[in-house]
C-alpha positions, 0 to 999 in steps of 0.5 A, spaced: 357 264 273 351 266 271 349 269 264 347 276 268 354 276 271 358 275 265 358 282 262 360 285 268 366 280 269 368 282 262 367 289 263 371 289 269 377 285 266 377 290 260 378 296 265 383 292 268 387 291 262 386 298 260 388 301 266 395 297 266 396 300 259 395 307 262 400 305 268 405 303 263 404 309 258 405 314 264 411 311 266 414 312 260 413 320 260 418 321 266 421 328 265 425 332 269 420 335 274 417 329 275 423 325 277 425 331 282 418 331 285 418 323 286 425 323 289 424 329 293 430 332 291 432 339 295 439 341 293 442 343 286 447 337 286 441 332 286 437 336 281 443 337 276 444 329 276 437 328 274 438 333 269 444 330 266 441 323 266 435 325 262 439 329 257 443 322 256 436 319 255 434 324 250 441 323 246 440 316 246 446 314 250 442 312 256 436 307 255 429 310 258 428 303 261 434 304 265 432 311 268 425 308 269 427 302 273 432 306 277 426 311 278 420 307 280 425 302 285 427 308 288 421 312 289 418 306 293 423 307 299 421 311 305 427 315 305 433 318 301 430 316 295 435 320 291 441 316 294 437 310 292 436 313 285 443 315 283 446 309 286 441 304 282 442 308 276 449 308 276 450 301 277 444 299 272 448 303 267 455 300 268 452 293 267 450 296 260 457 299 259 454 306 260 457 312 264 452 316 267 455 323 268 
């Protein structure tokens, strides 16, 4: 690697690191409207489940990481995203001894 290309490589590496931090920060800012939009919910039952799950996170009953994990996994599914989210969240919470209401 030449001396001229070293600063360019360092800048690219720095941008990659900072970009990764931004993605991690964005993932921790999940709120009800973001989850509803990401999972493409349509009916009141689905929306109510999301609202109750976020309320449990806000109360400290359900870890935020558990909600984020279920959301990010379900969001990648091509169809039935909410159903994947609900099932994943219930299973992940149950493993921790938590009942999602």
